[in-house]
C-alpha positions as CSV (number, residue, x, y, z in Angstrom):
1,M,32.7,-1.0,-41.2
2,A,35.6,1.4,-41.7
3,K,35.9,3.3,-45.0
4,P,38.7,2.2,-47.3
5,I,41.8,4.3,-46.8
6,T,41.8,5.7,-50.3
7,R,38.2,6.9,-50.0
8,R,38.9,8.5,-46.6
9,R,42.0,10.3,-48.0
10,A,40.0,11.5,-51.0
11,K,37.3,12.9,-48.7
12,Q,40.0,14.5,-46.5
13,A,41.6,16.1,-49.5
14,D,38.3,17.4,-50.7
15,H,37.6,18.9,-47.3
16,Q,41.0,20.5,-47.2
17,R,40.6,22.0,-50.6
18,A,37.2,23.5,-49.6
19,Y,38.6,24.8,-46.4
20,R,41.5,26.5,-48.1
21,L,39.1,28.1,-50.6
22,Q,36.9,29.3,-47.8
23,Q,39.9,30.8,-46.0
24,K,41.0,32.5,-49.2
25,D,37.5,33.9,-49.8
26,L,37.4,35.2,-46.2
27,R,40.9,36.6,-46.7
28,K,41.9,35.1,-43.4
29,P,45.7,34.9,-42.9
30,S,47.2,31.5,-42.3
31,R,49.4,30.7,-39.3
32,D,52.4,30.8,-41.7
33,D,51.3,34.3,-43.0
34,V,51.3,35.6,-39.4
35,A,54.6,33.9,-38.6
36,R,56.2,35.3,-41.7
37,L,55.2,38.9,-40.9
38,A,56.2,38.5,-37.2
39,L,59.7,37.3,-38.3
40,H,60.0,40.2,-40.7
41,L,59.1,42.7,-38.1
42,M,61.3,41.2,-35.3
43,I,64.4,40.9,-37.5
44,N,64.1,44.4,-39.0
45,E,63.4,46.0,-35.6
46,A,66.4,44.3,-34.0
47,L,68.6,45.4,-37.0
48,R,67.3,48.9,-36.9
49,R,68.1,49.2,-33.2
50,G,71.5,47.6,-33.5
51,Q,70.4,44.8,-31.1
52,D,73.0,42.3,-32.3
53,E,73.2,40.5,-29.0
54,E,69.4,40.1,-28.8
55,L,69.3,38.9,-32.4
56,S,72.1,36.4,-31.6
57,R,70.1,35.0,-28.6
58,W,67.0,34.8,-30.7
59,C,68.9,32.9,-33.4
60,E,70.3,30.5,-30.8
61,T,66.7,29.8,-29.4
62,I,65.3,29.3,-32.9
63,V,68.1,26.9,-33.9
64,T,67.8,25.0,-30.6
65,Q,64.1,24.5,-31.1
66,L,64.5,23.5,-34.8
67,A,67.2,21.0,-33.8
68,A,64.8,19.6,-31.2
69,Q,62.3,19.0,-34.0
70,G,64.8,17.0,-35.9
71,F,66.4,19.6,-38.2
72,E,70.2,19.6,-38.6
73,R,71.7,22.2,-36.3
74,D,74.3,23.6,-38.7
75,A,71.7,23.8,-41.6
76,A,69.3,25.6,-39.2
77,Y,72.1,28.2,-38.4
78,R,72.8,28.7,-42.0
79,R,69.2,29.3,-42.9
80,V,68.6,31.7,-40.0
81,D,71.8,33.6,-40.8
82,Q,70.8,33.7,-44.4
83,L,67.5,35.3,-43.6
84,I,69.1,37.9,-41.3
85,E,71.7,38.7,-43.9
86,R,68.9,39.2,-46.5
87,Y,67.0,41.6,-44.3
88,A,70.3,43.4,-43.4
89,D,70.9,43.8,-47.1
90,G,67.5,45.5,-47.6
91,W,65.3,42.6,-48.4
92,T,61.7,43.7,-48.0
93,F,58.6,41.8,-46.9
94,Q,57.3,39.6,-49.6
95,R,53.7,40.6,-50.0
96,K,51.1,38.4,-51.7
97,P,49.9,40.3,-54.8
98,H,47.1,37.8,-55.4
99,L,45.5,39.1,-52.2
100,A,45.1,42.7,-53.6
101,R,41.5,43.6,-54.2
102,S,40.6,43.4,-57.8
103,S,38.9,46.4,-59.4
104,L,35.8,44.2,-59.8
105,D,35.2,44.2,-56.0
């Protein structure tokens, strides 16, 4: 007999919490951590080299793919442009201070 949905969801939630703690203890970056750093490096490198045309093509590709996932095209353009403007204005990579090794290690 199948488990009731609420019990199954509770078990899944417990498993997910344990998995996240394990990943944190292993100091393993998440997919989002890697993507955030890749985005930071790509935008800053294009800005540093003055590759406005390449950055524009990249922006169009990202927006097209976001729209294909169901996001509103104009909102996606605004968000990508906002990120690029922040980096152009000197915004630095947002590190995660909680990952710094404590003095107890």
